[in-house]
N, C-alpha and C positions, 0 to 999 in steps of 0.2 A: 279748141282746148278741151281735154278730157277732165273728168272729175278729180282725178289724182293731181293733175297739174293745177287745177283751180284751187284745190285745198292747199297745195304747196305755195301757191301765189299768195293766198290769204295769210298764211303763216309768215311768209317773207315780208308782207306788208305790216306785220306786227299786230294783226287782228287776233282777238280772243275767239276761239272756236269752242262751242259746246254742243250738246245734243240737238238743241233747237236750230242753231245756225248751220250745223253740219247737214241736217236733213233739208232745211229750207234752201240753202245755197248750193249744196253739192249733191244732194240726193242720197246720201249715205244714211242708213237707218241705225247703224251701230257705230257711233263716233269713236268709241274707245278702241274697237277692233281696227278700224280703218287708220287711225293715227299710228298705231303700232305696225300694222301690216303695210300701209302705203307710204308712210313717211319715215318712221324711226328706223326700221330694219333696212330698207333699200338705200337710204341716204346716209345712214350712220349718225343721225342726230338724236339729241335727247330733248323731248318736248316736256315742259314743266306742266304739272297738274295741280290745280288749286280746287280743293273741295269747297263747294258752296251749299248753302241751305236757305230755305225760305218757306213760304206758304203759297199754295195755289189760290186761285180766285175764289175757291170754295173753302178756304181756311184749312186745307189739309197740308200737313208737313211734307216737304219734298226736298230732295237734294240732287245736285248735279256736279259735274266736274268741268272746269274751264281749262282749256289747253292753250298754251302759248309757246312759241319758239323763242328760245333765249339766244341772243347773239353773243356767244362766248367763244373762247379759243377752242374749246372742245368741239363745238359745232361748226367751226370755220370751214373745214373741207366738205362736210355734208351740205352746208348752205350753198357752196359752189356747185355741188352735184345737183342740188335742187334747181338752181338757176339754169344749168345746162339742160336739165330735163324739160323745164318749161319752154326754153327756147326751141327745143326739138319738137314740142307738141303744140305750139301756138299756130293759129291760122293766119297766114300772111295775106290772105285775100278776104277781108271781112265783108259780109253780105248785108249787115245791118249797122245802124249807128251805134248800137250797144256793143257789138263785136269790135267796131273800130275804136271805141272808147277803151274797151278792155285791152286791146292790142297796144294802144298808146300808153296806158298805165303800166302794162307789163314791160314795155321798152324802157320806161323811166326807172322802174324799180330794178331792172336787171342790169343796168349800166353801172 
């Protein structure tokens, strides 16, 4: 599975994606750009954005954006396109237990 398919899968699972999780889980360093470029435009969905703020461990003010896919009537056709894309790009022959688990989860979500 490629990074775009993994990002789409996380959004379909209902996960909240932000800068930290996007880099750690998918290898994208600019989450805002990749959400627009890899998810919203090609699939025709709208991802909601929630502005968050807090303090770092060194008490410095910081802010970030949480991204979430809304399961609305507007996104219905795009969600189906995302499912088809993931099915096209998953690995049917997993080599590790982790890949086998990911494939099993993907099949459950996409049915």
